[in-house]
N, C-alpha and C positions, 0 to 999 in steps of 0.2 A: 494428392495430399498437399495442402498448402504448407509452406515453410513458415515457422514462427519468426516474426521480425521484431515484435514488441513484447516486452515483459511488463505486465501491469500488476502492481502490488497494492493491497490494502495497507493502511498505515498502522492503526492501533492494533496491538497484539500480534502483528507480523513483524513490522519494522521498529515498533516502540512497545515496550512492556512496562508495567508498573514494577517498581523495585520490590514492593510487597506482592509477591506472586499469589497471595490468597485474596487480594483485592479483585472483586468481580464486577465492579461498577464501570461506568463510562469513563475512559481516560480523559476525554474532552471535558466532561463535567467536573472531574477532579481538578484538572488544570484551571478551569474557569473559577472554581471555588477558592483556589489557593493563590492565583497569580497576583492579586492585589495586596497580598500580605507582604510587609517589609522583609520578612525573613525567608520568603519563598525563593528557593533555588530549584529550578526544574529537575535537575539531575539528582536531587535528593529523593524525588518521588517517581521518576521515570528513568528508564535506561534504553538506549538505542540497541538494536540487535547487531552488535558489532561484527559477530561472526558472519552473518548473512551479508551485511554491507560490504565487508572486506571481500567476500566471494564475488559479489555483484560487480565490484570494481574490476575483477579479472575478466568479466564478460563485456566490458565497455568496448564499443566498436563492433561487436558481434550482434548485439541487440540494442534497440532503443529501449530505455527503461523509464517508466512513468509510475505515478502513484494515483490511485483513485480511492479517496477517503471520504468519510462522512462529514467531518467538521473542520476545525481550525488549529488544533494543537501543533500541526506541522509548520505553521507560520511563525512559531517562536524563533527569534534570531539564533538562539543556541542550537536549535535543531537544524535550521536552514543551513548553517555553516557546515554541518556534517553531511546533509543529504543532497545539497545542490550540486556537488561535484559528481554525484552518481546518477541523479534523475533529471531528465530533460524537461519534464512537464509534471505538474501536480494538478489533479482535478479534485476539487472539493465539492461534494454534493450540495452542502449548505450554501456555499458561495455561488454556485451555478443554478441553484433552484431545481436540482434534479434529485433522483433517489437511486440508491443501490438496489432497491427492490422494484426496478422498472427496466425491462430489457431495452427500452428506448434510450436509456442513459448510456448503455454500453455501445449501442449503435452510434450515438452522438460522439462518443470518444473515438471510436474507429474512424468515423468520417473526419473528425478534427485532426486526427493523426495521418489521414490520407492512407489508411490501411483497410484491407478487408477484415471483417471480424475474425475470420479463421486464422489470420496472421498474428493474433494477439493471444498471449497466454496470461491468464489472470489468476492470482493467488489471493485467497481471502480466508479468514478464520471462521467465517459464518456461512454454513452450507446453503442457507436460503438465498444469500446474495449470489452464490455460484449458479444457482438454478436460473436466475434471470440473465446472468452472463452467458450461460450455455444456450438459453433461448435466443439470445442475440447472435449466437454463432461463435463465441469465443471458446478457446480451449481453457479448461479450468483445473484448479488444484486446491483442495482443502488443506490449509496450513495446519499441521499438527506438530511441527518442529523443524529445526534446521536440517538435520541429517537427511530426512526423506526429501525435502524440497531441493536441497543442493544436489543430491544424487540424481533427482529427476531433471534439474536444469542442465546438468552435465550431458544429458542424452539429447537435448534439443539441438 
C-alpha cells in the first residue's frame, strides 16, 4: 500500500463556504457578480473553513497540501493571504483548461507534483468529481463536514 504524501482539496464548499448556508449556487459566480460593486467585501458573503485550515496547519511538513478547484475565487487577495501559508500549489481547472470531470486532470496533477496518483488523497464535496479522481488512482473522500474529514486525516 502506498503512503499518502499529498493532500489535495477542493476549494468551494470545502475550504470556503457561503455565509448564507442556504445559498446553493456557484460561489465563483456569486463572487463574479458582486466583486465590482463598491460595497463588496468578500467576507460579508463567504467564510473560510477556519477549523479545517487550523487543523491542516498542524499537518504541515507531514504532507504536501494543494488545492484543485474549478474556477478563480481563491485568487482574491483576501483569501490568498489566508491560504498561501497552508497550501504549496493551487490548480484551477478554468485557468489550466482542464476539468474535474476528467481522470486525465488528476493524472496531470500527480505528474506535476512528481507523485504517483496513489500517493494523493483528494477531498471534494461533489461525488462525481471523486469518481474521476478514483479512476486516475487517487484515494478520495467525500466532504460532508469537518469532524469526519479531520478524524480521517488523523489516521493517514
